[in-house]
PDB file of N, CA, C and O in Angstrom, chain B, residues numbered from 101:
ATOM      1  N   MET B 101      24.243 -77.814  43.009  1.00  0.00           N
ATOM      2  CA  MET B 101      23.260 -76.802  43.354  1.00  0.00           C
ATOM      3  C   MET B 101      23.763 -75.446  42.861  1.00  0.00           C
ATOM      4  O   MET B 101      24.643 -74.863  43.494  1.00  0.00           O
ATOM      5  N   PRO B 102      23.240 -74.932  41.766  1.00  0.00           N
ATOM      6  CA  PRO B 102      23.618 -73.608  41.312  1.00  0.00           C
ATOM      7  C   PRO B 102      23.064 -72.523  42.239  1.00  0.00           C
ATOM      8  O   PRO B 102      21.932 -72.605  42.717  1.00  0.00           O
ATOM      9  N   TYR B 103      23.881 -71.521  42.473  1.00  0.00           N
ATOM     10  CA  TYR B 103      23.473 -70.349  43.247  1.00  0.00           C
ATOM     11  C   TYR B 103      23.807 -69.128  42.402  1.00  0.00           C
ATOM     12  O   TYR B 103      24.956 -68.937  42.001  1.00  0.00           O
ATOM     13  N   VAL B 104      22.808 -68.308  42.135  1.00  0.00           N
ATOM     14  CA  VAL B 104      22.988 -67.102  41.331  1.00  0.00           C
ATOM     15  C   VAL B 104      22.636 -65.905  42.194  1.00  0.00           C
ATOM     16  O   VAL B 104      21.572 -65.868  42.813  1.00  0.00           O
ATOM     17  N   ASN B 105      23.528 -64.926  42.236  1.00  0.00           N
ATOM     18  CA  ASN B 105      23.249 -63.685  42.958  1.00  0.00           C
ATOM     19  C   ASN B 105      23.267 -62.554  41.945  1.00  0.00           C
ATOM     20  O   ASN B 105      24.301 -62.263  41.345  1.00  0.00           O
ATOM     21  N   LEU B 106      22.118 -61.919  41.757  1.00  0.00           N
ATOM     22  CA  LEU B 106      21.957 -60.858  40.772  1.00  0.00           C
ATOM     23  C   LEU B 106      21.724 -59.543  41.501  1.00  0.00           C
ATOM     24  O   LEU B 106      20.845 -59.450  42.357  1.00  0.00           O
ATOM     25  N   ARG B 107      22.497 -58.547  41.169  1.00  0.00           N
ATOM     26  CA  ARG B 107      22.317 -57.210  41.740  1.00  0.00           C
ATOM     27  C   ARG B 107      21.891 -56.272  40.630  1.00  0.00           C
ATOM     28  O   ARG B 107      22.487 -56.240  39.553  1.00  0.00           O
ATOM     29  N   VAL B 108      20.848 -55.509  40.913  1.00  0.00           N
ATOM     30  CA  VAL B 108      20.340 -54.539  39.946  1.00  0.00           C
ATOM     31  C   VAL B 108      20.155 -53.196  40.629  1.00  0.00           C
ATOM     32  O   VAL B 108      19.901 -53.121  41.831  1.00  0.00           O
ATOM     33  N   VAL B 109      20.287 -52.137  39.842  1.00  0.00           N
ATOM     34  CA  VAL B 109      20.004 -50.802  40.348  1.00  0.00           C
ATOM     35  C   VAL B 109      18.510 -50.577  40.252  1.00  0.00           C
ATOM     36  O   VAL B 109      17.921 -50.754  39.185  1.00  0.00           O
ATOM     37  N   GLY B 110      17.893 -50.190  41.353  1.00  0.00           N
ATOM     38  CA  GLY B 110      16.460 -49.895  41.352  1.00  0.00           C
ATOM     39  C   GLY B 110      15.624 -51.109  41.688  1.00  0.00           C
ATOM     40  O   GLY B 110      16.131 -52.167  42.060  1.00  0.00           O
ATOM     41  N   LYS B 111      14.320 -50.917  41.545  1.00  0.00           N
ATOM     42  CA  LYS B 111      13.336 -51.937  41.917  1.00  0.00           C
ATOM     43  C   LYS B 111      12.831 -52.680  40.686  1.00  0.00           C
ATOM     44  O   LYS B 111      12.717 -52.114  39.599  1.00  0.00           O
ATOM     45  N   LEU B 112      12.536 -53.946  40.881  1.00  0.00           N
ATOM     46  CA  LEU B 112      11.899 -54.767  39.853  1.00  0.00           C
ATOM     47  C   LEU B 112      10.500 -55.129  40.326  1.00  0.00           C
ATOM     48  O   LEU B 112      10.245 -55.199  41.528  1.00  0.00           O
ATOM     49  N   THR B 113       9.604 -55.356  39.388  1.00  0.00           N
ATOM     50  CA  THR B 113       8.270 -55.814  39.764  1.00  0.00           C
ATOM     51  C   THR B 113       8.341 -57.308  40.077  1.00  0.00           C
ATOM     52  O   THR B 113       9.312 -57.981  39.730  1.00  0.00           O
ATOM     53  N   ARG B 114       7.321 -57.806  40.724  1.00  0.00           N
ATOM     54  CA  ARG B 114       7.249 -59.239  41.020  1.00  0.00           C
ATOM     55  C   ARG B 114       7.255 -60.050  39.714  1.00  0.00           C
ATOM     56  O   ARG B 114       7.883 -61.105  39.638  1.00  0.00           O
ATOM     57  N   GLU B 115       6.556 -59.553  38.698  1.00  0.00           N
ATOM     58  CA  GLU B 115       6.524 -60.242  37.408  1.00  0.00           C
ATOM     59  C   GLU B 115       7.913 -60.285  36.759  1.00  0.00           C
ATOM     60  O   GLU B 115       8.297 -61.302  36.181  1.00  0.00           O
ATOM     61  N   GLN B 116       8.656 -59.194  36.853  1.00  0.00           N
ATOM     62  CA  GLN B 116      10.013 -59.180  36.315  1.00  0.00           C
ATOM     63  C   GLN B 116      10.890 -60.199  37.042  1.00  0.00           C
ATOM     64  O   GLN B 116      11.675 -60.910  36.415  1.00  0.00           O
ATOM     65  N   LYS B 117      10.753 -60.265  38.351  1.00  0.00           N
ATOM     66  CA  LYS B 117      11.537 -61.223  39.139  1.00  0.00           C
ATOM     67  C   LYS B 117      11.181 -62.659  38.762  1.00  0.00           C
ATOM     68  O   LYS B 117      12.067 -63.507  38.650  1.00  0.00           O
ATOM     69  N   LYS B 118       9.899 -62.936  38.565  1.00  0.00           N
ATOM     70  CA  LYS B 118       9.470 -64.276  38.147  1.00  0.00           C
ATOM     71  C   LYS B 118      10.086 -64.635  36.797  1.00  0.00           C
ATOM     72  O   LYS B 118      10.568 -65.753  36.611  1.00  0.00           O
ATOM     73  N   GLN B 119      10.070 -63.695  35.862  1.00  0.00           N
ATOM     74  CA  GLN B 119      10.625 -63.952  34.527  1.00  0.00           C
ATOM     75  C   GLN B 119      12.132 -64.180  34.599  1.00  0.00           C
ATOM     76  O   GLN B 119      12.659 -65.071  33.933  1.00  0.00           O
ATOM     77  N   ILE B 120      12.818 -63.388  35.396  1.00  0.00           N
ATOM     78  CA  ILE B 120      14.264 -63.556  35.556  1.00  0.00           C
ATOM     79  C   ILE B 120      14.569 -64.925  36.150  1.00  0.00           C
ATOM     80  O   ILE B 120      15.464 -65.618  35.668  1.00  0.00           O
ATOM     81  N   ALA B 121      13.841 -65.324  37.187  1.00  0.00           N
ATOM     82  CA  ALA B 121      14.055 -66.635  37.810  1.00  0.00           C
ATOM     83  C   ALA B 121      13.819 -67.752  36.795  1.00  0.00           C
ATOM     84  O   ALA B 121      14.588 -68.711  36.733  1.00  0.00           O
ATOM     85  N   LYS B 122      12.762 -67.628  36.005  1.00  0.00           N
ATOM     86  CA  LYS B 122      12.456 -68.643  34.992  1.00  0.00           C
ATOM     87  C   LYS B 122      13.582 -68.742  33.974  1.00  0.00           C
ATOM     88  O   LYS B 122      14.024 -69.841  33.637  1.00  0.00           O
ATOM     89  N   GLU B 123      14.043 -67.605  33.488  1.00  0.00           N
ATOM     90  CA  GLU B 123      15.066 -67.618  32.445  1.00  0.00           C
ATOM     91  C   GLU B 123      16.406 -68.138  32.954  1.00  0.00           C
ATOM     92  O   GLU B 123      17.088 -68.876  32.243  1.00  0.00           O
ATOM     93  N   PHE B 124      16.791 -67.768  34.169  1.00  0.00           N
ATOM     94  CA  PHE B 124      18.035 -68.282  34.742  1.00  0.00           C
ATOM     95  C   PHE B 124      17.937 -69.795  34.925  1.00  0.00           C
ATOM     96  O   PHE B 124      18.856 -70.526  34.555  1.00  0.00           O
ATOM     97  N   SER B 125      16.824 -70.267  35.496  1.00  0.00           N
ATOM     98  CA  SER B 125      16.691 -71.703  35.742  1.00  0.00           C
ATOM     99  C   SER B 125      16.565 -72.483  34.423  1.00  0.00           C
ATOM    100  O   SER B 125      17.092 -73.590  34.315  1.00  0.00           O
ATOM    101  N   ASP B 126      15.875 -71.920  33.425  1.00  0.00           N
ATOM    102  CA  ASP B 126      15.805 -72.561  32.109  1.00  0.00           C
ATOM    103  C   ASP B 126      17.201 -72.700  31.500  1.00  0.00           C
ATOM    104  O   ASP B 126      17.545 -73.750  30.957  1.00  0.00           O
ATOM    105  N   THR B 127      17.987 -71.653  31.592  1.00  0.00           N
ATOM    106  CA  THR B 127      19.336 -71.662  31.025  1.00  0.00           C
ATOM    107  C   THR B 127      20.219 -72.690  31.722  1.00  0.00           C
ATOM    108  O   THR B 127      20.942 -73.436  31.061  1.00  0.00           O
ATOM    109  N   LEU B 128      20.165 -72.735  33.048  1.00  0.00           N
ATOM    110  CA  LEU B 128      20.990 -73.702  33.773  1.00  0.00           C
ATOM    111  C   LEU B 128      20.565 -75.137  33.487  1.00  0.00           C
ATOM    112  O   LEU B 128      21.403 -76.039  33.460  1.00  0.00           O
ATOM    113  N   LEU B 129      19.280 -75.354  33.275  1.00  0.00           N
ATOM    114  CA  LEU B 129      18.806 -76.680  32.899  1.00  0.00           C
ATOM    115  C   LEU B 129      19.321 -77.052  31.514  1.00  0.00           C
ATOM    116  O   LEU B 129      19.843 -78.149  31.315  1.00  0.00           O
ATOM    117  N   ARG B 130      19.175 -76.143  30.561  1.00  0.00           N
ATOM    118  CA  ARG B 130      19.546 -76.404  29.173  1.00  0.00           C
ATOM    119  C   ARG B 130      21.065 -76.539  28.993  1.00  0.00           C
ATOM    120  O   ARG B 130      21.530 -77.451  28.308  1.00  0.00           O
ATOM    121  N   VAL B 131      21.825 -75.646  29.597  1.00  0.00           N
ATOM    122  CA  VAL B 131      23.263 -75.599  29.353  1.00  0.00           C
ATOM    123  C   VAL B 131      24.046 -76.535  30.278  1.00  0.00           C
ATOM    124  O   VAL B 131      24.977 -77.207  29.836  1.00  0.00           O
ATOM    125  N   ALA B 132      23.671 -76.579  31.555  1.00  0.00           N
ATOM    126  CA  ALA B 132      24.455 -77.328  32.544  1.00  0.00           C
ATOM    127  C   ALA B 132      23.742 -78.568  33.070  1.00  0.00           C
ATOM    128  O   ALA B 132      24.269 -79.277  33.927  1.00  0.00           O
ATOM    129  N   ASN B 133      22.531 -78.828  32.548  1.00  0.00           N
ATOM    130  CA  ASN B 133      21.749 -79.985  32.985  1.00  0.00           C
ATOM    131  C   ASN B 133      21.479 -79.968  34.493  1.00  0.00           C
ATOM    132  O   ASN B 133      21.475 -81.014  35.142  1.00  0.00           O
ATOM    133  N   LYS B 134      21.256 -78.779  35.037  1.00  0.00           N
ATOM    134  CA  LYS B 134      20.947 -78.619  36.461  1.00  0.00           C
ATOM    135  C   LYS B 134      19.436 -78.487  36.617  1.00  0.00           C
ATOM    136  O   LYS B 134      18.826 -77.623  35.988  1.00  0.00           O
ATOM    137  N   PRO B 135      18.825 -79.331  37.448  1.00  0.00           N
ATOM    138  CA  PRO B 135      17.372 -79.263  37.609  1.00  0.00           C
ATOM    139  C   PRO B 135      16.927 -77.935  38.212  1.00  0.00           C
ATOM    140  O   PRO B 135      17.612 -77.355  39.054  1.00  0.00           O
ATOM    141  N   LYS B 136      15.778 -77.476  37.764  1.00  0.00           N
ATOM    142  CA  LYS B 136      15.262 -76.190  38.243  1.00  0.00           C
ATOM    143  C   LYS B 136      15.102 -76.170  39.761  1.00  0.00           C
ATOM    144  O   LYS B 136      15.343 -75.145  40.398  1.00  0.00           O
ATOM    145  N   GLU B 137      14.693 -77.309  40.346  1.00  0.00           N
ATOM    146  CA  GLU B 137      14.480 -77.369  41.803  1.00  0.00           C
ATOM    147  C   GLU B 137      15.769 -77.162  42.583  1.00  0.00           C
ATOM    148  O   GLU B 137      15.729 -76.836  43.769  1.00  0.00           O
ATOM    149  N   ALA B 138      16.908 -77.347  41.932  1.00  0.00           N
ATOM    150  CA  ALA B 138      18.197 -77.219  42.608  1.00  0.00           C
ATOM    151  C   ALA B 138      18.813 -75.834  42.428  1.00  0.00           C
ATOM    152  O   ALA B 138      19.868 -75.550  42.996  1.00  0.00           O
ATOM    153  N   THR B 139      18.174 -74.979  41.653  1.00  0.00           N
ATOM    154  CA  THR B 139      18.726 -73.654  41.361  1.00  0.00           C
ATOM    155  C   THR B 139      18.188 -72.615  42.340  1.00  0.00           C
ATOM    156  O   THR B 139      16.979 -72.497  42.538  1.00  0.00           O
ATOM    157  N   TYR B 140      19.092 -71.875  42.942  1.00  0.00           N
ATOM    158  CA  TYR B 140      18.737 -70.808  43.875  1.00  0.00           C
ATOM    159  C   TYR B 140      19.140 -69.470  43.270  1.00  0.00           C
ATOM    160  O   TYR B 140      20.229 -69.333  42.713  1.00  0.00           O
ATOM    161  N   LEU B 141      18.261 -68.494  43.382  1.00  0.00           N
ATOM    162  CA  LEU B 141      18.509 -67.161  42.840  1.00  0.00           C
ATOM    163  C   LEU B 141      18.176 -66.129  43.901  1.00  0.00           C
ATOM    164  O   LEU B 141      17.093 -66.150  44.484  1.00  0.00           O
ATOM    165  N   VAL B 142      19.106 -65.232  44.145  1.00  0.00           N
ATOM    166  CA  VAL B 142      18.881 -64.103  45.042  1.00  0.00           C
ATOM    167  C   VAL B 142      18.998 -62.833  44.218  1.00  0.00           C
ATOM    168  O   VAL B 142      19.982 -62.630  43.507  1.00  0.00           O
ATOM    169  N   ILE B 143      17.990 -61.984  44.317  1.00  0.00           N
ATOM    170  CA  ILE B 143      18.016 -60.703  43.601  1.00  0.00           C
ATOM    171  C   ILE B 143      18.170 -59.590  44.626  1.00  0.00           C
ATOM    172  O   ILE B 143      17.312 -59.392  45.486  1.00  0.00           O
ATOM    173  N   ASP B 144      19.277 -58.871  44.519  1.00  0.00           N
ATOM    174  CA  ASP B 144      19.523 -57.718  45.386  1.00  0.00           C
ATOM    175  C   ASP B 144      19.181 -56.455  44.601  1.00  0.00           C
ATOM    176  O   ASP B 144      19.768 -56.185  43.553  1.00  0.00           O
ATOM    177  N   GLU B 145      18.229 -55.690  45.119  1.00  0.00           N
ATOM    178  CA  GLU B 145      17.855 -54.419  44.502  1.00  0.00           C
ATOM    179  C   GLU B 145      18.580 -53.302  45.259  1.00  0.00           C
ATOM    180  O   GLU B 145      18.329 -53.071  46.442  1.00  0.00           O
ATOM    181  N   VAL B 146      19.466 -52.630  44.565  1.00  0.00           N
ATOM    182  CA  VAL B 146      20.323 -51.625  45.180  1.00  0.00           C
ATOM    183  C   VAL B 146      19.853 -50.235  44.767  1.00  0.00           C
ATOM    184  O   VAL B 146      19.638 -49.972  43.584  1.00  0.00           O
ATOM    185  N   ASP B 147      19.694 -49.352  45.740  1.00  0.00           N
ATOM    186  CA  ASP B 147      19.362 -47.958  45.419  1.00  0.00           C
ATOM    187  C   ASP B 147      20.492 -47.349  44.597  1.00  0.00           C
ATOM    188  O   ASP B 147      21.668 -47.616  44.844  1.00  0.00           O
ATOM    189  N   GLY B 148      20.123 -46.533  43.621  1.00  0.00           N
ATOM    190  CA  GLY B 148      21.116 -45.900  42.766  1.00  0.00           C
ATOM    191  C   GLY B 148      22.125 -45.058  43.520  1.00  0.00           C
ATOM    192  O   GLY B 148      23.263 -44.905  43.078  1.00  0.00           O
ATOM    193  N   GLU B 149      21.715 -44.512  44.654  1.00  0.00           N
ATOM    194  CA  GLU B 149      22.652 -43.703  45.444  1.00  0.00           C
ATOM    195  C   GLU B 149      23.739 -44.559  46.094  1.00  0.00           C
ATOM    196  O   GLU B 149      24.712 -44.028  46.629  1.00  0.00           O
ATOM    197  N   ASN B 150      23.576 -45.884  46.048  1.00  0.00           N
ATOM    198  CA  ASN B 150      24.569 -46.805  46.607  1.00  0.00           C
ATOM    199  C   ASN B 150      25.324 -47.564  45.520  1.00  0.00           C
ATOM    200  O   ASN B 150      26.020 -48.538  45.809  1.00  0.00           O
ATOM    201  N   TRP B 151      25.188 -47.124  44.278  1.00  0.00           N
ATOM    202  CA  TRP B 151      25.807 -47.825  43.154  1.00  0.00           C
ATOM    203  C   TRP B 151      26.534 -46.796  42.297  1.00  0.00           C
ATOM    204  O   TRP B 151      25.940 -45.820  41.838  1.00  0.00           O
ATOM    205  N   ALA B 152      27.818 -47.026  42.090  1.00  0.00           N
ATOM    206  CA  ALA B 152      28.609 -46.064  41.313  1.00  0.00           C
ATOM    207  C   ALA B 152      29.465 -46.787  40.287  1.00  0.00           C
ATOM    208  O   ALA B 152      29.829 -47.951  40.455  1.00  0.00           O
ATOM    209  N   GLN B 153      29.775 -46.063  39.220  1.00  0.00           N
ATOM    210  CA  GLN B 153      30.753 -46.513  38.249  1.00  0.00           C
ATOM    211  C   GLN B 153      31.777 -45.383  38.178  1.00  0.00           C
ATOM    212  O   GLN B 153      31.491 -44.284  37.701  1.00  0.00           O
ATOM    213  N   GLY B 154      32.948 -45.680  38.654  1.00  0.00           N
ATOM    214  CA  GLY B 154      33.932 -44.611  38.790  1.00  0.00           C
ATOM    215  C   GLY B 154      33.408 -43.608  39.810  1.00  0.00           C
ATOM    216  O   GLY B 154      33.094 -43.970  40.944  1.00  0.00           O
ATOM    217  N   GLU B 155      33.316 -42.359  39.405  1.00  0.00           N
ATOM    218  CA  GLU B 155      32.801 -41.314  40.295  1.00  0.00           C
ATOM    219  C   GLU B 155      31.331 -41.023  40.079  1.00  0.00           C
ATOM    220  O   GLU B 155      30.753 -40.195  40.782  1.00  0.00           O
ATOM    221  N   LYS B 156      30.715 -41.695  39.111  1.00  0.00           N
ATOM    222  CA  LYS B 156      29.313 -41.422  38.761  1.00  0.00           C
ATOM    223  C   LYS B 156      28.374 -42.358  39.536  1.00  0.00           C
ATOM    224  O   LYS B 156      28.478 -43.580  39.430  1.00  0.00           O
ATOM    225  N   PHE B 157      27.474 -41.777  40.304  1.00  0.00           N
ATOM    226  CA  PHE B 157      26.457 -42.536  41.009  1.00  0.00           C
ATOM    227  C   PHE B 157      25.193 -42.579  40.148  1.00  0.00           C
ATOM    228  O   PHE B 157      24.937 -41.673  39.355  1.00  0.00           O
ATOM    229  N   PHE B 158      24.415 -43.638  40.316  1.00  0.00           N
ATOM    230  CA  PHE B 158      23.236 -43.848  39.487  1.00  0.00           C
ATOM    231  C   PHE B 158      21.940 -43.392  40.167  1.00  0.00           C
ATOM    232  O   PHE B 158      20.850 -43.664  39.663  1.00  0.00           O
ATOM    233  N   GLY B 159      22.050 -42.711  41.290  1.00  0.00           N
ATOM    234  CA  GLY B 159      20.848 -42.269  41.988  1.00  0.00           C
ATOM    235  C   GLY B 159      20.794 -40.788  42.136  1.00  0.00           C
ATOM    236  O   GLY B 159      19.839 -40.260  42.705  1.00  0.00           O
TER     237      GLY B 159
END
């Protein structure tokens, strides 16, 4: 059972989330022979004010 946790800065549309889920599950099927029904994906949308690289915040 593959589990993917994706964190992104900002918000995604429902359509973007659907496309991401499709592409991740397609890749796991093609590369690892894991059925799409067994793939779990969690998308965490993080506000830029809570995401930093070094001292630089993205919000």
